C-alpha angles and dihedrals in degrees: 000000000000109000135185119212114189110204087025096158093052128102098269095025095057092051088051089050089052092054095045094050090045091060093047105263124142108238132204114192128189120192133152090207094234089134100352120088134216087222089066093064100024095117090060101049093095094046119110087214095060128069122182123196115192098211143100130270086233087075095097098185092052092048089050090051094048097045090051090058101050140069099217137019127213105193108201102140113118143128100263140182125070093243092052091048093049089049095046112018091158092056091047093051094046095047097041099042106029092038093050092046089056094048093048092044091055091045089053091048093053096028099238125157116249130202106200118205111220133165147245083240085083089082093057113191097336113155094201104111130229101032113233119198093245096047122123118263120237116201139171126240122303093242090066106085091206090081098049092085092054090047094048092051090047090054088050089055092047089054090049094050092045089057090043089056087058090055102263111143106247135164126182125206122195110205122215115207100311116198138172143101116348094036105152113256088226088065092222092166106009136075087194091061092048094048095045092049092049093046095049092048094046092242123141112280102235115215113188119228117340093330093235093109107111138215138179110236119210123200114232095244089059091046090054092045091057092045093052092047090054088056094047107039111081092196088065094063114117092022139101122225134198106229110195150081120284094210105115122216130177117234090239091054089048090055091049091049094049092047090052096045094048093044087231125167091208117137116237109228133179118229130184116255090237092065090064106025103024130238122329097028117152125198132198112248099209132010115186124156130214104224096184094110093049090049095048100043105025100028089236120162123163109235108181117083118219098251093050091046092049091051091053091046094048091049090055093045092052089059097042113027113097093013 
């Protein structure tokens, strides 16, 4: 197949590119390298089966040209990371909403299936655990930039389902705290990246708040498995799927595990949210997906346990962080 991956040089996007090329597909990737890295797709740059375009998804004519050439679109490009969103909510909204509108509009024009990457941020600060795909969303006020990312991704999903209602084949995947090799050392969207960097450098491991907030961390191989299944399984069209692990871990326990697995002497310290995000920041206390729908319809089951995934991630980070 000929496949377009937007955000193809990013952390998740590049792993998806690896898998697609590995099974024999021809891949077109567009990435403006704002958070993506050439190093992530360096091995493929000389391949006749891989085509990188260093540009933005806001370039409508280019998106139109690319979508016309392919059989399937994986739309992963977005401004990601809570800190980035808090710092630039306008940029996040424009990229995530306008960019997605352009990709879906082109897909509708040429009638190409789209797998839309969304986020567990969709659920906001809902306390109903586990999160089911049809659950209500609970968000904070609009003057708190923290919630603009959730809102922008929800609008993306609304666009997708509006096109789905017109018959366009669409599937939506909501990622839950993916981690693994190629996590950006700056940790723009990952507490795992921050903790591993701090541990390897002997810096304090900074846990925000009391550290008892919990997440379900999903190894990158499992994230890609769920994404590919959403592209392949026809019964999944018109639906949204939680793609993640349902093994819950507190952020404090994550810090302790990373300190142990790295053999670090770093001190684990607690810092107020305001020191990192500024005043008025709100966090989600628990974030646990139900993956029943993904198991039943897609055949998705996460396979990599947290400790094994962390060991693989740390091994990669030792070779790449600081280089």
